[in-house]
MARSEKOL-699535 format. One record per residue: x, y, z of N, C-alpha, C in turn; residue in one letter. Coordinates in steps of 0.02 Angstrom, whole numbers, padded with zeros to 5 digits, always signed. Atoms other than C-alpha are relative to their C-alpha. Last residue first. Example, Ala and Ser with C-alpha at 12.3 -4.5 7.8 and 13.67 -1.06 7.14 Angstrom:
2
-00042-00059-00003+00684-00053+00357-00039+00055+00037s;+00045-00059+00000+00615-00225+00390+00045+00060+00000a;
REM end
This chain:
173
-00043+00022-00055+07169+11462+04072+00067+00035-00004f;-00003-00052-00052+07059+11567+03957+00046-00020+00058a;-00049-00050+00021+07088+11461+03801+00008+00055+00052f;-00064+00034+00009+07004+11307+03876+00055+00049-00022v;-00035+00009-00064+06864+11419+03939+00070-00030-00010l;-00032-00063-00018+06811+11474+03765+00044-00008+00063e;-00043-00020+00055+06774+11300+03697+00036+00066+00013d;-00065+00034-00004+06709+11248+03868+00048+00024-00054y;-00001+00069+00024+06569+11377+03858+00071-00029+00004p;-00018+00003+00071+06579+11531+03968+00001-00072-00022m;+00040-00046+00040+06509+11583+04136+00019+00002-00073g;-00045-00050+00028+06648+11504+04239-00036+00049-00046q;-00013-00051-00050+06520+11414+04348+00046+00055-00027a;+00059-00044-00006+06459+11318+04195+00013+00058+00048d;+00004-00039+00062+06635+11249+04163-00059+00049+00005v;-00055-00049-00001+06652+11195+04345-00004+00045-00062f;+00018-00051-00050+06480+11113+04343+00054+00054+00004d;+00047-00046+00031+06529+11025+04181-00024+00054+00048l;-00035-00038+00052+06683+10949+04262-00047+00051-00032l;-00045-00046-00034+06589+10897+04419+00036+00044-00051r;+00041-00053-00029+06449+10820+04313+00044+00053+00034r;+00022-00041+00056+06579+10725+04212-00044+00058+00025y;-00057-00041+00020+06659+10660+04371-00019+00048-00056g;-00012-00049-00054+06491+10601+04437+00058+00046-00019a;+00055-00048+00000+06444+10516+04272+00012+00055+00052a;-00006-00042+00059+06614+10432+04257-00054+00055+00000l;-00061-00040-00008+06608+10367+04435+00007+00049-00059a;+00016-00053-00048+06429+10308+04417+00059+00047+00009d;+00047-00046+00033+06474+10212+04259-00018+00058+00046k;-00033-00039+00052+06628+10137+04342-00045+00050-00035g;+00026+00019+00065+06538+10080+04499+00028+00047-00053n;-00028+00065+00018+06647+10102+04653-00024-00025-00068s;+00052+00047+00022+06614+10288+04667+00031-00066-00022h;+00048+00008-00055+06723+10407+04768-00052-00053-00016r;-00021+00056-00042+06860+10378+04639-00045-00010+00061v;+00007+00064+00034+06768+10487+04511+00017-00059+00047e;+00072+00016+00006+06746+10633+04629-00009-00068-00033e;+00022+00018-00068+06931+10630+04674-00074-00018-00001r;-00023+00068-00012+06969+10628+04486-00021-00024+00070l;+00044+00044+00039+06863+10784+04459+00019-00073+00012v;+00067-00001-00031+06954+10873+04601-00048-00047-00036e;-00006+00038-00063+07125+10820+04535-00068-00003+00035a;-00001+00071+00017+07076+10878+04360+00005-00043+00063y;+00067+00018+00024+07027+11048+04430-00002-00075-00016l;+00044+00007-00059+07190+11059+04529-00072-00019-00019p;-00019+00058-00041+07291+11020+04370-00044-00007+00062a;+00042+00058+00015+07196+11146+04260+00015-00061+00045v;+00070-00013-00011+07265+11307+04332-00043-00062-00008a;+00010-00012-00071+07446+11252+04351-00073+00015+00017e;-00009+00064-00035+07441+11178+04177-00013+00009+00074v;+00059+00040+00014+07370+11340+04108+00004-00068+00035a;+00055-00025-00041+07504+11442+04195-00064-00039-00011g;-00008+00027-00068+07637+11332+04115-00056+00023+00046r;-00024-00053-00044+07573+11371+03940+00003-00028+00071e;+00050-00046-00027+07551+11206+03849+00034+00057+00039p;-00016-00018-00068+07683+11126+03738-00052+00049+00026v;-00057-00045-00008+07601+11061+03582+00011+00013+00074r;-00011-00022-00069+07488+10918+03534+00062+00043+00002r;-00062-00038-00004+07411+10882+03365+00007+00023+00072n;-00016-00040-00058+07279+10747+03358+00069+00032-00008s;-00067-00028+00008+07191+10668+03210+00013+00045+00060h;-00012-00061-00038+07039+10556+03220+00074+00020-00006y;-00055+00005-00048+06964+10422+03110+00008+00067+00035g;-00037+00061+00014+06839+10388+02971+00059-00010+00048v;-00061+00002-00039+06703+10513+03013+00034-00067-00011i;+00004+00051-00053+06578+10520+02871+00067+00001+00037r;+00003-00031-00067+06578+10684+02774-00014-00050+00055r;+00072-00006-00016+06541+10594+02609-00012+00030+00069n;+00031-00046+00048+06719+10624+02543-00075+00009+00012e;-00008+00023+00069+06791+10545+02701-00037+00049-00046d;+00059+00017+00038+06810+10639+02864+00018-00029-00068f;-00020+00002+00070+06946+10651+02997-00061-00027-00039s;+00020+00059+00039+06885+10703+03169+00028+00007-00071p;+00051-00010+00051+06988+10832+03258-00021-00066-00030t;+00022+00064+00029+07093+10837+03416-00058+00014-00047v;+00052-00020+00047+07193+10989+03470-00018-00064-00038h;+00020+00041+00056+07294+10944+03623-00055+00032-00042a;+00062-00035+00019+07387+11059+03742-00020-00033-00065f;+00009-00025+00068+07513+10939+03814-00064+00042-00004v;+00063-00035+00014+07583+10893+03984-00001+00023-00073w;-00008-00062+00039+07721+10766+04009-00070+00027-00014y;+00060-00031+00029+07741+10620+04127+00018+00064-00036h;-00004-00073-00003+07879+10497+04170-00064+00029-00030d;+00037-00025-00057+07823+10316+04192+00006+00075+00011g;-00040+00010-00061+07956+10236+04079-00035+00027+00063n;-00011+00071-00011+07835+10214+03933+00037-00014+00065k;-00047+00033+00044+07784+10396+03945+00008-00073+00020a;-00053+00037-00033+07630+10457+04035+00042-00037-00051m;-00015+00066+00028+07515+10593+03973+00056-00033+00038n;-00061+00026-00030+07437+10742+04061+00009-00071-00024k;-00004+00071-00017+07310+10821+03946+00068-00015+00031v;-00064+00011-00033+07251+10999+03919+00000-00072+00025y;-00001+00022-00070+07109+11001+03796+00071-00004+00025a;-00065-00016-00030+07056+11073+03629-00003-00022+00072f;-00003-00015-00071+06911+10997+03534+00073+00015+00018v;-00067+00000-00028+06858+10985+03352-00003+00016+00075e;-00029-00065-00015+06680+10941+03304+00071-00008+00027r;-00026-00032+00060+06605+10792+03215+00032+00067+00011g;+00053-00043+00026+06493+10733+03357+00024+00039-00061d;+00048+00046+00031+06616+10591+03385-00060+00038-00027q;-00025+00021+00065+06746+10727+03412-00047-00049-00035i;-00008-00056+00047+06647+10812+03549+00022-00023-00069t;+00067-00024+00019+06586+10658+03641+00005+00054-00053d;+00031+00048+00046+06762+10587+03637-00069+00022-00022w;-00037+00002+00062+06842+10742+03714-00034-00045-00051l;+00012-00064+00034+06709+10766+03847+00034+00001-00069l;+00069+00002+00022+06720+10582+03891-00018+00064-00038k;+00001+00038+00062+06909+10598+03895-00071-00010-00026f;-00031-00042+00052+06897+10738+04022-00001-00036-00066v;+00049-00050+00023+06774+10635+04124+00028+00045-00054a;+00035+00027+00059+06897+10490+04135-00048+00051-00030r;+00068+00026-00011+07002+10595+04252-00032-00025-00065p;+00050-00029+00045+07187+10607+04212-00069-00030+00014m;+00025-00062-00029+07300+10570+04361-00055+00033-00043d;+00054+00014-00048+07317+10390+04300-00027+00062+00036p;-00026-00005-00068+07416+10453+04149-00057-00012+00049h;+00044-00034-00049+07352+10391+03982+00032-00002+00069r;-00038-00054-00032+07494+10348+03862-00041+00037+00053i;-00063+00029-00022+07426+10177+03809+00042+00053+00037i;-00004-00002-00073+07258+10267+03803+00063-00033+00027s;-00036-00062-00016+07290+10292+03617+00007+00006+00076h;+00046-00055-00017+07238+10110+03600+00040+00062+00020p;+00014-00005-00072+07375+10008+03517-00052+00055+00012q;+00054+00046-00019+07366+09966+03332-00018+00002+00074g;+00049+00015+00052+07534+10046+03295-00050-00053+00024m;+00060-00041-00004+07618+10104+03455-00054-00020-00049l;+00034+00012-00064+07751+09971+03481-00067+00036+00004e;+00028+00068+00003+07799+09974+03296-00038-00017+00065a;+00059+00001+00044+07819+10164+03305-00032-00069+00000v;-00016+00000+00071+07936+10149+03453-00064-00002-00041g;+00020+00060+00038+07878+10197+03626+00023+00007-00072y;-00046+00055-00011+07971+10324+03734-00019-00066-00034g;+00033+00053-00038+07828+10446+03751+00043-00061+00011c;+00021-00023-00066+07931+10599+03705-00033-00055+00040i;-00056-00023-00042+08031+10521+03563-00023+00019+00070d;-00039+00058-00022+07885+10423+03490+00056+00021+00047c;+00043+00040-00045+07773+10576+03484+00041-00058+00028f;+00002-00038-00063+07914+10681+03410-00042-00038+00051v;-00062+00012-00037+07944+10546+03277-00001+00036+00068k;-00061-00032+00027+07764+10552+03216+00059-00013+00047n;-00034-00036-00055+07632+10424+03263+00063+00031-00029a;-00057-00041+00020+07505+10351+03141+00027+00034+00062y;-00017+00018+00069+07370+10217+03152+00059+00040-00027t;-00049-00042+00036+07344+10221+03340+00015-00029-00069i;-00062+00037+00009+07186+10135+03401+00047+00040-00045r;-00054-00030-00038+07052+10257+03459+00065-00038-00002g;-00002+00028-00067+06904+10150+03406+00056+00029+00043k;+00061-00018-00036+06867+10256+03253-00003-00026+00071l;+00061+00023+00034+07046+10240+03192-00060+00020+00043d;+00029+00062-00024+07185+10345+03264-00059-00020-00045t;+00065+00014+00030+07305+10477+03205-00024-00065+00029k;+00021+00069+00006+07453+10551+03297-00068-00002-00034s;+00055+00015+00045+07554+10710+03299-00015-00075+00002v;+00014+00071-00005+07666+10788+03431-00062-00014-00043i;+00071+00015+00003+07723+10959+03374-00007-00076+00002l;+00020+00067+00022+07894+11026+03417-00076-00008+00002d;-00001+00002+00073+07945+11209+03422-00024-00067-00027h;+00058-00038+00024+07893+11227+03605-00004+00001-00077p;-00012-00067+00025+08023+11092+03637-00065+00034-00022s;-00022+00001+00069+07980+10942+03743+00001+00072-00024f;+00023-00054+00042+07970+10925+03930+00024-00011-00072f;-00046-00012+00056+07983+10785+04055-00031+00052-00045v;+00028-00031+00060+07899+10777+04224+00055+00010-00051e;-00047-00044+00034+07957+10653+04351-00033+00028-00061r;+00007-00068-00028+07822+10582+04466+00054+00047-00026h;-00063-00015-00035+07883+10406+04418-00004+00067+00037t;-00026-00069+00004+07709+10345+04370+00064+00009+00041p;+00014-00039-00060+07690+10156+04358+00030+00070-00007s;-00051-00050-00014+07679+10066+04192-00021+00039+00061v;+00024-00054-00042+07578+09907+04176+00058+00045+00018r;-00049-00017-00051+07632+09799+04029-00027+00059+00039v;+00032-00002-00066+07479+09735+03937+00050+00014+00056s;-00055-00019-00044+07524+09769+03755-00030+00008+00070m;
REM end
């Protein structure tokens, strides 16, 4: 699916009682999407199956946040993160994501599972400027590897300056 979606700058919301759920394979391709996911992102199940989960990536999201997420789950650990996603029509929505690796009977990672819920508004207001700063750092570099490395350093510097590990900080926003 190579349709380029442009942000509309309209935020949409979903119910605090709803849970967005998806599963991916080891490469991040969607293998399961629940109805809530489809409803909020505007894609049908058939449109999502086999697509990279980044199909809903909002351009305001720094790559460094996804590096942190991927490094953590590929290491076999769960991660929580605030993520700004983009719907098929360009609208955006914020989530508080809990992403976990899925294991087989031999404890080998066979895929990933993500539950997303409505984030606290104060957390979104706290994290959005940080993400904007990290993204500004990334776009200062024309080389993709340098951009990612610089953004990741900026993100980790922020975490270090807070005096607590990322796992605690994400719940302190």
